[in-house]
VMD Tcl script that builds the backbone (N, CA, C; Angstrom):
set m [mol new atoms 534]
animate dup $m
set s [atomselect $m all]
$s set {name element resname resid chain x y z} {
  {N N UNK 1 A -21.122 -6.721 -9.187}
  {CA C UNK 1 A -20.755 -6.869 -7.846}
  {C C UNK 1 A -20.246 -5.567 -7.294}
  {N N UNK 2 A -20.680 -5.231 -6.066}
  {CA C UNK 2 A -20.121 -3.949 -5.473}
  {C C UNK 2 A -19.214 -4.335 -4.376}
  {N N UNK 3 A -18.040 -3.741 -4.377}
  {CA C UNK 3 A -17.047 -3.974 -3.324}
  {C C UNK 3 A -16.660 -2.586 -2.745}
  {N N UNK 4 A -16.420 -2.500 -1.421}
  {CA C UNK 4 A -16.167 -1.363 -0.850}
  {C C UNK 4 A -14.823 -1.398 -0.072}
  {N N UNK 5 A -13.945 -0.500 -0.264}
  {CA C UNK 5 A -12.757 -0.294 0.588}
  {C C UNK 5 A -12.968 0.807 1.497}
  {N N UNK 6 A -13.105 0.537 2.776}
  {CA C UNK 6 A -13.381 1.750 3.712}
  {C C UNK 6 A -12.076 2.490 3.896}
  {N N UNK 7 A -12.138 3.766 4.078}
  {CA C UNK 7 A -11.046 4.567 4.372}
  {C C UNK 7 A -11.228 5.196 5.761}
  {N N UNK 8 A -10.685 6.366 5.956}
  {CA C UNK 8 A -10.870 7.115 7.171}
  {C C UNK 8 A -11.607 8.332 6.821}
  {N N UNK 9 A -11.373 9.454 7.602}
  {CA C UNK 9 A -12.156 10.566 7.337}
  {C C UNK 9 A -12.010 11.228 5.906}
  {N N UNK 10 A -10.847 10.974 5.349}
  {CA C UNK 10 A -10.517 11.377 4.114}
  {C C UNK 10 A -10.892 10.255 3.027}
  {N N UNK 11 A -12.148 10.416 2.556}
  {CA C UNK 11 A -12.587 9.354 1.619}
  {C C UNK 11 A -13.056 9.993 0.209}
  {N N UNK 12 A -13.161 9.198 -0.745}
  {CA C UNK 12 A -13.613 9.655 -1.943}
  {C C UNK 12 A -14.375 8.394 -2.602}
  {N N UNK 13 A -15.393 8.645 -3.458}
  {CA C UNK 13 A -15.942 7.637 -4.143}
  {C C UNK 13 A -15.553 7.659 -5.570}
  {N N UNK 14 A -15.255 6.517 -6.149}
  {CA C UNK 14 A -14.826 6.559 -7.658}
  {C C UNK 14 A -15.358 5.229 -8.169}
  {N N UNK 15 A -15.489 5.162 -9.340}
  {CA C UNK 15 A -15.885 3.993 -10.219}
  {C C UNK 15 A -14.579 3.471 -10.820}
  {N N UNK 16 A -14.323 2.174 -10.562}
  {CA C UNK 16 A -13.108 1.590 -11.227}
  {C C UNK 16 A -13.695 0.406 -12.056}
  {N N UNK 17 A -13.402 0.427 -13.325}
  {CA C UNK 17 A -13.792 -0.637 -14.276}
  {C C UNK 17 A -12.866 -1.757 -14.185}
  {N N UNK 18 A -13.260 -2.953 -13.921}
  {CA C UNK 18 A -12.532 -4.166 -13.919}
  {C C UNK 18 A -12.949 -4.950 -15.167}
  {N N UNK 19 A -12.195 -6.061 -15.422}
  {CA C UNK 19 A -12.499 -6.799 -16.637}
  {C C UNK 19 A -13.941 -7.454 -16.560}
  {N N UNK 20 A -14.277 -7.961 -15.308}
  {CA C UNK 20 A -15.572 -8.600 -15.160}
  {C C UNK 20 A -16.580 -7.822 -14.413}
  {N N UNK 21 A -16.117 -6.825 -13.669}
  {CA C UNK 21 A -17.004 -6.095 -12.805}
  {C C UNK 21 A -16.704 -4.680 -12.620}
  {N N UNK 22 A -17.656 -4.010 -12.170}
  {CA C UNK 22 A -17.512 -2.580 -11.842}
  {C C UNK 22 A -17.829 -2.374 -10.410}
  {N N UNK 23 A -16.884 -1.939 -9.648}
  {CA C UNK 23 A -17.120 -1.887 -8.162}
  {C C UNK 23 A -16.917 -0.438 -7.786}
  {N N UNK 24 A -17.427 -0.227 -6.594}
  {CA C UNK 24 A -17.218 1.146 -5.924}
  {C C UNK 24 A -16.155 1.002 -4.825}
  {N N UNK 25 A -15.088 1.752 -5.129}
  {CA C UNK 25 A -13.966 1.799 -4.051}
  {C C UNK 25 A -13.928 3.070 -3.385}
  {N N UNK 26 A -13.802 3.039 -2.080}
  {CA C UNK 26 A -13.831 4.247 -1.323}
  {C C UNK 26 A -12.599 4.174 -0.385}
  {N N UNK 27 A -11.553 5.006 -0.720}
  {CA C UNK 27 A -10.400 5.000 0.134}
  {C C UNK 27 A -9.385 5.924 -0.429}
  {N N UNK 28 A -8.801 6.763 0.465}
  {CA C UNK 28 A -7.695 7.559 0.106}
  {C C UNK 28 A -6.413 7.012 0.693}
  {N N UNK 29 A -6.559 5.937 1.475}
  {CA C UNK 29 A -5.401 5.462 2.206}
  {C C UNK 29 A -4.878 4.159 1.402}
  {N N UNK 30 A -5.353 3.875 0.237}
  {CA C UNK 30 A -4.983 2.659 -0.471}
  {C C UNK 30 A -3.580 2.927 -1.081}
  {N N UNK 31 A -2.717 1.828 -1.084}
  {CA C UNK 31 A -1.371 2.047 -1.675}
  {C C UNK 31 A -1.331 0.897 -2.833}
  {N N UNK 32 A -0.827 1.404 -4.005}
  {CA C UNK 32 A -0.587 0.459 -5.129}
  {C C UNK 32 A 0.840 0.211 -5.206}
  {N N UNK 33 A 1.209 -1.189 -4.834}
  {CA C UNK 33 A 2.584 -1.504 -4.856}
  {C C UNK 33 A 2.850 -2.250 -6.265}
  {N N UNK 34 A 3.657 -1.598 -7.153}
  {CA C UNK 34 A 3.916 -2.127 -8.440}
  {C C UNK 34 A 5.280 -2.648 -8.493}
  {N N UNK 35 A 5.425 -3.996 -8.587}
  {CA C UNK 35 A 6.655 -4.642 -8.767}
  {C C UNK 35 A 7.132 -4.827 -10.164}
  {N N UNK 36 A 8.346 -4.243 -10.539}
  {CA C UNK 36 A 8.866 -4.295 -11.815}
  {C C UNK 36 A 9.844 -5.532 -11.909}
  {N N UNK 37 A 10.490 -5.921 -10.923}
  {CA C UNK 37 A 11.339 -7.008 -10.829}
  {C C UNK 37 A 11.223 -7.768 -9.595}
  {N N UNK 38 A 11.491 -9.079 -9.642}
  {CA C UNK 38 A 11.448 -9.902 -8.343}
  {C C UNK 38 A 12.425 -11.099 -8.514}
  {N N UNK 39 A 12.572 -11.681 -7.417}
  {CA C UNK 39 A 13.471 -12.852 -7.443}
  {C C UNK 39 A 14.811 -12.557 -6.847}
  {N N UNK 40 A 15.850 -13.209 -7.420}
  {CA C UNK 40 A 17.192 -13.096 -7.012}
  {C C UNK 40 A 17.707 -11.677 -6.846}
  {N N UNK 41 A 17.322 -10.886 -7.891}
  {CA C UNK 41 A 17.804 -9.444 -7.984}
  {C C UNK 41 A 17.214 -8.602 -6.948}
  {N N UNK 42 A 16.215 -9.071 -6.263}
  {CA C UNK 42 A 15.400 -8.252 -5.304}
  {C C UNK 42 A 14.114 -7.734 -6.011}
  {N N UNK 43 A 13.226 -7.228 -5.063}
  {CA C UNK 43 A 11.976 -6.745 -5.560}
  {C C UNK 43 A 12.154 -5.113 -5.773}
  {N N UNK 44 A 12.023 -4.789 -6.997}
  {CA C UNK 44 A 12.102 -3.262 -7.296}
  {C C UNK 44 A 10.845 -2.908 -7.949}
  {N N UNK 45 A 10.512 -1.644 -7.656}
  {CA C UNK 45 A 9.347 -1.050 -8.290}
  {C C UNK 45 A 8.976 0.256 -7.768}
  {N N UNK 46 A 7.753 0.548 -7.747}
  {CA C UNK 46 A 7.281 1.885 -7.354}
  {C C UNK 46 A 5.932 1.744 -6.496}
  {N N UNK 47 A 5.850 2.644 -5.547}
  {CA C UNK 47 A 4.610 2.782 -4.723}
  {C C UNK 47 A 3.741 4.006 -5.128}
  {N N UNK 48 A 2.557 3.921 -5.290}
  {CA C UNK 48 A 1.678 4.966 -5.728}
  {C C UNK 48 A 0.544 5.280 -4.511}
  {N N UNK 49 A 0.461 6.436 -4.198}
  {CA C UNK 49 A -0.647 6.716 -3.224}
  {C C UNK 49 A -1.108 8.199 -3.533}
  {N N UNK 50 A -2.157 8.616 -2.917}
  {CA C UNK 50 A -2.714 9.953 -3.291}
  {C C UNK 50 A -1.996 11.115 -2.465}
  {N N UNK 51 A -1.004 10.839 -1.662}
  {CA C UNK 51 A -0.324 11.856 -0.842}
  {C C UNK 51 A 0.893 12.334 -1.561}
  {N N UNK 52 A 1.239 11.971 -2.731}
  {CA C UNK 52 A 2.395 12.457 -3.448}
  {C C UNK 52 A 2.033 12.547 -4.986}
  {N N UNK 53 A 2.632 13.564 -5.595}
  {CA C UNK 53 A 2.279 13.707 -7.056}
  {C C UNK 53 A 2.933 12.747 -7.895}
  {N N UNK 54 A 4.146 12.180 -7.423}
  {CA C UNK 54 A 4.845 11.084 -8.124}
  {C C UNK 54 A 5.045 9.867 -7.402}
  {N N UNK 55 A 5.363 8.743 -8.072}
  {CA C UNK 55 A 5.545 7.524 -7.360}
  {C C UNK 55 A 6.850 7.511 -6.484}
  {N N UNK 56 A 6.927 6.678 -5.487}
  {CA C UNK 56 A 8.117 6.569 -4.771}
  {C C UNK 56 A 8.681 5.186 -5.194}
  {N N UNK 57 A 9.977 5.297 -5.533}
  {CA C UNK 57 A 10.699 4.065 -6.001}
  {C C UNK 57 A 11.258 3.239 -4.878}
  {N N UNK 58 A 11.239 1.970 -4.981}
  {CA C UNK 58 A 11.915 1.194 -3.848}
  {C C UNK 58 A 12.824 0.170 -4.563}
  {N N UNK 59 A 13.846 -0.222 -3.631}
  {CA C UNK 59 A 14.901 -1.205 -4.252}
  {C C UNK 59 A 14.708 -2.481 -3.550}
  {N N UNK 60 A 13.875 -2.675 -2.666}
  {CA C UNK 60 A 13.559 -3.984 -1.990}
  {C C UNK 60 A 12.133 -3.906 -1.417}
  {N N UNK 61 A 11.624 -5.009 -1.099}
  {CA C UNK 61 A 10.278 -5.156 -0.481}
  {C C UNK 61 A 10.498 -4.479 0.854}
  {N N UNK 62 A 11.579 -4.710 1.577}
  {CA C UNK 62 A 11.783 -4.038 2.949}
  {C C UNK 62 A 11.830 -2.547 2.814}
  {N N UNK 63 A 12.460 -2.025 1.813}
  {CA C UNK 63 A 12.390 -0.501 1.482}
  {C C UNK 63 A 10.986 -0.101 1.251}
  {N N UNK 64 A 10.187 -0.874 0.546}
  {CA C UNK 64 A 8.823 -0.360 0.316}
  {C C UNK 64 A 7.977 -0.367 1.544}
  {N N UNK 65 A 8.117 -1.478 2.357}
  {CA C UNK 65 A 7.437 -1.380 3.573}
  {C C UNK 65 A 7.832 -0.289 4.563}
  {N N UNK 66 A 9.106 0.001 4.583}
  {CA C UNK 66 A 9.671 1.105 5.448}
  {C C UNK 66 A 8.972 2.457 4.895}
  {N N UNK 67 A 8.993 2.682 3.560}
  {CA C UNK 67 A 8.390 3.937 3.093}
  {C C UNK 67 A 6.886 3.942 3.426}
  {N N UNK 68 A 6.138 2.840 3.393}
  {CA C UNK 68 A 4.841 2.885 3.829}
  {C C UNK 68 A 4.526 3.103 5.275}
  {N N UNK 69 A 5.470 2.598 6.170}
  {CA C UNK 69 A 5.403 2.844 7.573}
  {C C UNK 69 A 5.622 4.395 7.901}
  {N N UNK 70 A 6.546 4.867 7.116}
  {CA C UNK 70 A 6.908 6.363 7.417}
  {C C UNK 70 A 5.778 7.191 6.961}
  {N N UNK 71 A 5.038 6.839 5.841}
  {CA C UNK 71 A 3.906 7.546 5.471}
  {C C UNK 71 A 2.723 7.558 6.595}
  {N N UNK 72 A 2.411 6.241 6.972}
  {CA C UNK 72 A 1.502 6.127 8.039}
  {C C UNK 72 A 1.821 6.894 9.328}
  {N N UNK 73 A 3.121 6.920 9.568}
  {CA C UNK 73 A 3.471 7.749 10.778}
  {C C UNK 73 A 3.284 9.164 10.579}
  {N N UNK 74 A 3.599 9.819 9.400}
  {CA C UNK 74 A 3.329 11.091 9.137}
  {C C UNK 74 A 1.833 11.479 9.178}
  {N N UNK 75 A 1.026 10.546 8.638}
  {CA C UNK 75 A -0.392 10.761 8.532}
  {C C UNK 75 A -1.120 10.413 9.866}
  {N N UNK 76 A -0.369 9.711 10.626}
  {CA C UNK 76 A -1.028 9.163 11.889}
  {C C UNK 76 A -2.249 8.366 11.625}
  {N N UNK 77 A -2.163 7.674 10.521}
  {CA C UNK 77 A -3.295 6.725 10.027}
  {C C UNK 77 A -2.697 5.593 9.349}
  {N N UNK 78 A -3.174 4.391 9.599}
  {CA C UNK 78 A -3.871 4.079 10.797}
  {C C UNK 78 A -3.105 4.383 12.095}
  {N N UNK 79 A -3.682 4.677 13.177}
  {CA C UNK 79 A -2.879 5.016 14.378}
  {C C UNK 79 A -2.043 3.859 14.812}
  {N N UNK 80 A -0.874 4.070 15.181}
  {CA C UNK 80 A 0.032 2.937 15.718}
  {C C UNK 80 A -0.325 2.702 17.182}
  {N N UNK 81 A -0.386 1.495 17.576}
  {CA C UNK 81 A -0.733 1.159 19.103}
  {C C UNK 81 A 0.423 1.137 19.821}
  {N N UNK 82 A 1.620 1.071 19.277}
  {CA C UNK 82 A 2.919 1.178 20.026}
  {C C UNK 82 A 4.005 1.750 19.101}
  {N N UNK 83 A 5.012 2.248 19.676}
  {CA C UNK 83 A 6.074 2.769 18.861}
  {C C UNK 83 A 7.152 1.684 18.562}
  {N N UNK 84 A 7.766 1.813 17.466}
  {CA C UNK 84 A 8.828 0.873 17.139}
  {C C UNK 84 A 10.047 1.217 17.966}
  {N N UNK 85 A 10.694 0.137 18.381}
  {CA C UNK 85 A 11.970 0.156 19.152}
  {C C UNK 85 A 13.103 -0.002 18.182}
  {N N UNK 86 A 14.259 0.596 18.586}
  {CA C UNK 86 A 15.466 0.560 17.723}
  {C C UNK 86 A 16.688 0.522 18.623}
  {N N UNK 87 A 17.814 -0.013 18.082}
  {CA C UNK 87 A 19.063 0.028 18.890}
  {C C UNK 87 A 19.599 1.482 18.645}
  {N N UNK 88 A 19.266 2.036 17.594}
  {CA C UNK 88 A 19.673 3.486 17.283}
  {C C UNK 88 A 18.422 4.437 17.436}
  {N N UNK 89 A 18.769 5.679 17.776}
  {CA C UNK 89 A 17.748 6.638 17.871}
  {C C UNK 89 A 17.620 7.289 16.534}
  {N N UNK 90 A 16.334 7.191 15.926}
  {CA C UNK 90 A 16.122 7.812 14.694}
  {C C UNK 90 A 14.864 8.819 14.782}
  {N N UNK 91 A 14.548 9.392 13.679}
  {CA C UNK 91 A 13.473 10.430 13.726}
  {C C UNK 91 A 12.230 9.896 14.045}
  {N N UNK 92 A 11.943 8.622 13.670}
  {CA C UNK 92 A 10.675 8.017 13.839}
  {C C UNK 92 A 10.442 7.783 15.348}
  {N N UNK 93 A 11.407 7.581 16.132}
  {CA C UNK 93 A 11.339 7.252 17.568}
  {C C UNK 93 A 10.871 8.637 18.240}
  {N N UNK 94 A 11.263 9.731 17.718}
  {CA C UNK 94 A 10.975 10.996 18.461}
  {C C UNK 94 A 9.604 11.348 18.473}
  {N N UNK 95 A 9.265 12.661 18.908}
  {CA C UNK 95 A 7.940 13.143 19.027}
  {C C UNK 95 A 7.420 13.423 17.503}
  {N N UNK 96 A 6.195 12.993 17.219}
  {CA C UNK 96 A 5.776 13.165 15.830}
  {C C UNK 96 A 4.900 14.468 15.784}
  {N N UNK 97 A 4.870 15.237 16.814}
  {CA C UNK 97 A 4.015 16.411 16.800}
  {C C UNK 97 A 4.412 17.433 15.703}
  {N N UNK 98 A 5.737 17.567 15.449}
  {CA C UNK 98 A 6.147 18.409 14.368}
  {C C UNK 98 A 5.638 17.869 12.944}
  {N N UNK 99 A 5.720 16.512 12.840}
  {CA C UNK 99 A 5.254 15.955 11.590}
  {C C UNK 99 A 3.851 16.113 11.421}
  {N N UNK 100 A 3.041 15.978 12.542}
  {CA C UNK 100 A 1.621 16.149 12.459}
  {C C UNK 100 A 1.241 17.523 11.951}
  {N N UNK 101 A 2.082 18.559 12.385}
  {CA C UNK 101 A 1.736 19.892 11.965}
  {C C UNK 101 A 1.817 20.090 10.563}
  {N N UNK 102 A 2.687 19.318 9.843}
  {CA C UNK 102 A 2.933 19.427 8.380}
  {C C UNK 102 A 2.334 18.130 7.706}
  {N N UNK 103 A 1.293 17.632 8.285}
  {CA C UNK 103 A 0.670 16.373 7.758}
  {C C UNK 103 A 0.354 16.550 6.290}
  {N N UNK 104 A 0.526 15.444 5.605}
  {CA C UNK 104 A 0.234 15.481 4.148}
  {C C UNK 104 A -1.306 15.434 3.922}
  {N N UNK 105 A -1.619 16.126 2.843}
  {CA C UNK 105 A -3.039 16.046 2.380}
  {C C UNK 105 A -3.021 15.445 1.102}
  {N N UNK 106 A -3.963 14.750 0.883}
  {CA C UNK 106 A -4.107 14.034 -0.475}
  {C C UNK 106 A -4.085 14.907 -1.662}
  {N N UNK 107 A -3.296 14.681 -2.639}
  {CA C UNK 107 A -3.421 15.503 -3.990}
  {C C UNK 107 A -4.734 15.229 -4.725}
  {N N UNK 108 A -5.455 16.229 -4.923}
  {CA C UNK 108 A -6.693 16.111 -5.738}
  {C C UNK 108 A -7.585 15.076 -5.220}
  {N N UNK 109 A -7.741 14.992 -3.872}
  {CA C UNK 109 A -8.517 13.852 -3.377}
  {C C UNK 109 A -10.064 14.149 -3.757}
  {N N UNK 110 A -10.445 15.304 -4.086}
  {CA C UNK 110 A -11.864 15.452 -4.500}
  {C C UNK 110 A -12.001 15.092 -5.890}
  {N N UNK 111 A -10.924 14.963 -6.666}
  {CA C UNK 111 A -10.932 14.558 -8.044}
  {C C UNK 111 A -10.928 13.028 -8.150}
  {N N UNK 112 A -11.996 12.355 -8.468}
  {CA C UNK 112 A -12.032 10.963 -8.510}
  {C C UNK 112 A -11.038 10.331 -9.501}
  {N N UNK 113 A -10.747 11.171 -10.598}
  {CA C UNK 113 A -9.884 10.697 -11.601}
  {C C UNK 113 A -8.446 10.426 -11.052}
  {N N UNK 114 A -7.981 11.294 -10.097}
  {CA C UNK 114 A -6.727 11.004 -9.528}
  {C C UNK 114 A -6.594 9.720 -8.903}
  {N N UNK 115 A -7.668 9.282 -8.154}
  {CA C UNK 115 A -7.645 7.988 -7.443}
  {C C UNK 115 A -7.763 6.937 -8.615}
  {N N UNK 116 A -8.645 7.067 -9.570}
  {CA C UNK 116 A -8.764 6.093 -10.630}
  {C C UNK 116 A -7.477 5.915 -11.385}
  {N N UNK 117 A -6.745 7.001 -11.564}
  {CA C UNK 117 A -5.400 6.901 -12.220}
  {C C UNK 117 A -4.512 6.150 -11.441}
  {N N UNK 118 A -4.368 6.341 -10.112}
  {CA C UNK 118 A -3.493 5.616 -9.283}
  {C C UNK 118 A -3.686 4.099 -9.413}
  {N N UNK 119 A -4.978 3.651 -9.489}
  {CA C UNK 119 A -5.249 2.328 -9.641}
  {C C UNK 119 A -5.009 1.713 -10.956}
  {N N UNK 120 A -4.662 2.563 -11.951}
  {CA C UNK 120 A -4.335 2.027 -13.308}
  {C C UNK 120 A -2.890 1.669 -13.408}
  {N N UNK 121 A -1.983 2.218 -12.517}
  {CA C UNK 121 A -0.610 1.883 -12.596}
  {C C UNK 121 A -0.420 0.381 -12.365}
  {N N UNK 122 A 0.458 -0.216 -13.189}
  {CA C UNK 122 A 0.698 -1.656 -13.089}
  {C C UNK 122 A 2.277 -1.885 -12.997}
  {N N UNK 123 A 2.692 -2.757 -12.289}
  {CA C UNK 123 A 4.100 -3.265 -12.232}
  {C C UNK 123 A 4.293 -4.138 -13.429}
  {N N UNK 124 A 5.574 -4.280 -13.891}
  {CA C UNK 124 A 5.903 -5.208 -14.964}
  {C C UNK 124 A 5.688 -6.694 -14.572}
  {N N UNK 125 A 5.925 -6.935 -13.319}
  {CA C UNK 125 A 5.847 -8.329 -12.827}
  {C C UNK 125 A 4.526 -8.579 -12.103}
  {N N UNK 126 A 4.116 -7.638 -11.185}
  {CA C UNK 126 A 2.954 -7.884 -10.395}
  {C C UNK 126 A 2.487 -6.526 -9.765}
  {N N UNK 127 A 1.295 -6.446 -9.459}
  {CA C UNK 127 A 0.645 -5.237 -8.754}
  {C C UNK 127 A -0.242 -5.755 -7.587}
  {N N UNK 128 A 0.042 -5.046 -6.514}
  {CA C UNK 128 A -0.766 -5.311 -5.290}
  {C C UNK 128 A -1.347 -4.026 -4.792}
  {N N UNK 129 A -2.585 -4.105 -4.440}
  {CA C UNK 129 A -3.285 -2.993 -3.675}
  {C C UNK 129 A -3.272 -3.282 -2.268}
  {N N UNK 130 A -2.711 -2.570 -1.505}
  {CA C UNK 130 A -2.542 -2.811 -0.026}
  {C C UNK 130 A -3.248 -1.722 0.804}
  {N N UNK 131 A -4.122 -2.261 1.653}
  {CA C UNK 131 A -4.892 -1.335 2.536}
  {C C UNK 131 A -4.559 -1.898 4.069}
  {N N UNK 132 A -3.976 -1.045 4.732}
  {CA C UNK 132 A -3.708 -1.315 6.225}
  {C C UNK 132 A -4.834 -0.789 7.012}
  {N N UNK 133 A -5.432 -1.722 7.713}
  {CA C UNK 133 A -6.606 -1.316 8.527}
  {C C UNK 133 A -6.221 -0.976 9.998}
  {N N UNK 134 A -5.227 -1.745 10.562}
  {CA C UNK 134 A -4.759 -1.489 11.815}
  {C C UNK 134 A -3.220 -1.670 11.923}
  {N N UNK 135 A -2.665 -0.876 12.860}
  {CA C UNK 135 A -1.227 -1.137 13.218}
  {C C UNK 135 A -1.088 -1.496 14.610}
  {N N UNK 136 A -1.242 -2.696 14.954}
  {CA C UNK 136 A -1.236 -3.218 16.304}
  {C C UNK 136 A -0.119 -4.123 16.550}
  {N N UNK 137 A 0.374 -4.127 17.832}
  {CA C UNK 137 A 1.430 -5.106 18.181}
  {C C UNK 137 A 2.634 -4.870 17.331}
  {N N UNK 138 A 2.916 -3.627 16.965}
  {CA C UNK 138 A 4.101 -3.188 16.081}
  {C C UNK 138 A 4.068 -4.059 14.761}
  {N N UNK 139 A 2.882 -4.321 14.202}
  {CA C UNK 139 A 2.728 -4.928 12.922}
  {C C UNK 139 A 1.501 -4.403 12.222}
  {N N UNK 140 A 1.260 -4.855 11.062}
  {CA C UNK 140 A 0.106 -4.412 10.364}
  {C C UNK 140 A -0.938 -5.520 10.101}
  {N N UNK 141 A -2.161 -5.031 10.057}
  {CA C UNK 141 A -3.254 -5.964 9.756}
  {C C UNK 141 A -4.079 -5.288 8.607}
  {N N UNK 142 A -4.563 -6.005 7.676}
  {CA C UNK 142 A -5.239 -5.419 6.616}
  {C C UNK 142 A -5.608 -6.341 5.428}
  {N N UNK 143 A -5.620 -5.789 4.251}
  {CA C UNK 143 A -5.981 -6.658 3.102}
  {C C UNK 143 A -5.070 -6.340 1.935}
  {N N UNK 144 A -4.825 -7.393 1.097}
  {CA C UNK 144 A -3.948 -7.104 -0.047}
  {C C UNK 144 A -4.710 -7.788 -1.237}
  {N N UNK 145 A -4.685 -7.061 -2.385}
  {CA C UNK 145 A -5.397 -7.573 -3.547}
  {C C UNK 145 A -4.328 -7.766 -4.579}
  {N N UNK 146 A -4.080 -8.991 -5.073}
  {CA C UNK 146 A -3.299 -9.315 -6.267}
  {C C UNK 146 A -4.082 -8.871 -7.491}
  {N N UNK 147 A -3.774 -7.827 -8.023}
  {CA C UNK 147 A -4.482 -7.241 -9.244}
  {C C UNK 147 A -4.629 -8.089 -10.358}
  {N N UNK 148 A -3.525 -8.706 -10.848}
  {CA C UNK 148 A -3.408 -9.529 -12.053}
  {C C UNK 148 A -4.381 -10.737 -11.922}
  {N N UNK 149 A -4.509 -11.283 -10.806}
  {CA C UNK 149 A -5.307 -12.516 -10.580}
  {C C UNK 149 A -6.693 -12.234 -9.978}
  {N N UNK 150 A -6.857 -10.946 -9.597}
  {CA C UNK 150 A -8.082 -10.403 -8.887}
  {C C UNK 150 A -8.334 -11.327 -7.679}
  {N N UNK 151 A -7.376 -11.523 -6.849}
  {CA C UNK 151 A -7.563 -12.246 -5.550}
  {C C UNK 151 A -7.306 -11.331 -4.469}
  {N N UNK 152 A -8.011 -11.408 -3.402}
  {CA C UNK 152 A -7.950 -10.617 -2.272}
  {C C UNK 152 A -7.820 -11.454 -1.001}
  {N N UNK 153 A -6.769 -11.209 -0.246}
  {CA C UNK 153 A -6.600 -11.923 1.090}
  {C C UNK 153 A -6.343 -10.911 2.217}
  {N N UNK 154 A -6.810 -11.337 3.338}
  {CA C UNK 154 A -6.545 -10.624 4.558}
  {C C UNK 154 A -5.378 -11.059 5.297}
  {N N UNK 155 A -4.567 -10.209 5.860}
  {CA C UNK 155 A -3.338 -10.531 6.530}
  {C C UNK 155 A -3.408 -9.998 8.050}
  {N N UNK 156 A -2.731 -10.808 8.884}
  {CA C UNK 156 A -2.749 -10.542 10.341}
  {C C UNK 156 A -1.432 -9.964 10.859}
  {N N UNK 157 A -0.436 -9.852 9.925}
  {CA C UNK 157 A 0.906 -9.390 10.314}
  {C C UNK 157 A 1.625 -8.986 9.145}
  {N N UNK 158 A 2.658 -8.200 9.231}
  {CA C UNK 158 A 3.399 -7.741 8.173}
  {C C UNK 158 A 4.136 -8.861 7.646}
  {N N UNK 159 A 4.581 -9.843 8.344}
  {CA C UNK 159 A 5.214 -11.059 7.805}
  {C C UNK 159 A 4.295 -11.868 6.948}
  {N N UNK 160 A 2.977 -11.984 7.363}
  {CA C UNK 160 A 1.981 -12.609 6.533}
  {C C UNK 160 A 1.839 -11.937 5.183}
  {N N UNK 161 A 1.864 -10.550 5.225}
  {CA C UNK 161 A 1.754 -9.735 3.910}
  {C C UNK 161 A 2.947 -10.161 3.095}
  {N N UNK 162 A 4.140 -10.162 3.606}
  {CA C UNK 162 A 5.328 -10.504 2.788}
  {C C UNK 162 A 5.194 -11.859 2.158}
  {N N UNK 163 A 4.734 -12.825 2.951}
  {CA C UNK 163 A 4.575 -14.184 2.488}
  {C C UNK 163 A 3.552 -14.257 1.334}
  {N N UNK 164 A 2.428 -13.525 1.557}
  {CA C UNK 164 A 1.451 -13.522 0.471}
  {C C UNK 164 A 1.994 -12.992 -0.847}
  {N N UNK 165 A 2.724 -11.903 -0.776}
  {CA C UNK 165 A 3.433 -11.209 -2.020}
  {C C UNK 165 A 4.367 -12.199 -2.559}
  {N N UNK 166 A 5.280 -12.904 -1.787}
  {CA C UNK 166 A 6.223 -13.857 -2.258}
  {C C UNK 166 A 5.505 -15.089 -2.914}
  {N N UNK 167 A 4.344 -15.509 -2.250}
  {CA C UNK 167 A 3.613 -16.644 -2.848}
  {C C UNK 167 A 3.076 -16.338 -4.246}
  {N N UNK 168 A 2.631 -15.090 -4.429}
  {CA C UNK 168 A 2.112 -14.607 -5.656}
  {C C UNK 168 A 3.349 -14.553 -6.778}
  {N N UNK 169 A 4.454 -14.011 -6.336}
  {CA C UNK 169 A 5.552 -14.080 -7.264}
  {C C UNK 169 A 6.066 -15.507 -7.579}
  {N N UNK 170 A 5.998 -16.416 -6.627}
  {CA C UNK 170 A 6.312 -17.774 -6.966}
  {C C UNK 170 A 5.346 -18.440 -7.960}
  {N N UNK 171 A 4.018 -18.140 -7.811}
  {CA C UNK 171 A 2.993 -18.603 -8.619}
  {C C UNK 171 A 3.307 -18.071 -10.040}
  {N N UNK 172 A 3.565 -16.770 -10.192}
  {CA C UNK 172 A 3.875 -16.190 -11.489}
  {C C UNK 172 A 5.075 -16.927 -12.117}
  {N N UNK 173 A 6.117 -17.077 -11.366}
  {CA C UNK 173 A 7.370 -17.670 -11.940}
  {C C UNK 173 A 7.003 -19.177 -12.296}
  {N N UNK 174 A 6.262 -19.951 -11.592}
  {CA C UNK 174 A 5.948 -21.180 -12.010}
  {C C UNK 174 A 5.145 -21.269 -13.343}
  {N N UNK 175 A 4.234 -20.257 -13.557}
  {CA C UNK 175 A 3.476 -20.091 -14.687}
  {C C UNK 175 A 4.279 -19.439 -15.890}
  {N N UNK 176 A 5.559 -19.120 -15.641}
  {CA C UNK 176 A 6.341 -18.605 -16.719}
  {C C UNK 176 A 6.286 -17.069 -16.786}
  {N N UNK 177 A 5.608 -16.446 -15.772}
  {CA C UNK 177 A 5.376 -14.990 -15.876}
  {C C UNK 177 A 6.628 -14.181 -15.487}
  {N N UNK 178 A 7.556 -14.640 -14.566}
  {CA C UNK 178 A 8.533 -13.839 -14.066}
  {C C UNK 178 A 9.934 -14.485 -14.453}
}
mol reanalyze $m
mol bondsrecalc $m
mol representation Tube
mol addrep $m
């Protein structure tokens, strides 16, 4: 079976071997969310993407989503249809032209092995591949793949993404995984 994950102008083609299938994945904007702990102590883990040489640690799901939003703001991809509002003025509210000048470039994007390596990282509790297609109405729309169960779902908002992740963690806990 051939599956395609569309990217933007920065794309690469790689072959990823799955247990039952070999698919063609094409995207440099994919993020691998690796959860090492979940539940009462909070969701902790690491984010992997091709724009940094090392993973970004997070101490809560909210922290992970904030890091992802900051990355998308710096990349200007997917483009945001509206600016986030805040009670406080922060750097994200300001003009992003300075950030655009120092926009991140994917590390070794021409090297398919770097992309393949990113997809090999796994969380101790669960792993999710997240691809944001749009940032509209100050929310995200896209797809999330629960790697361990090989299930893919589309989401229409960031809240729906959070609920999908939490439902996966609940399912694992019920099966004795967490």
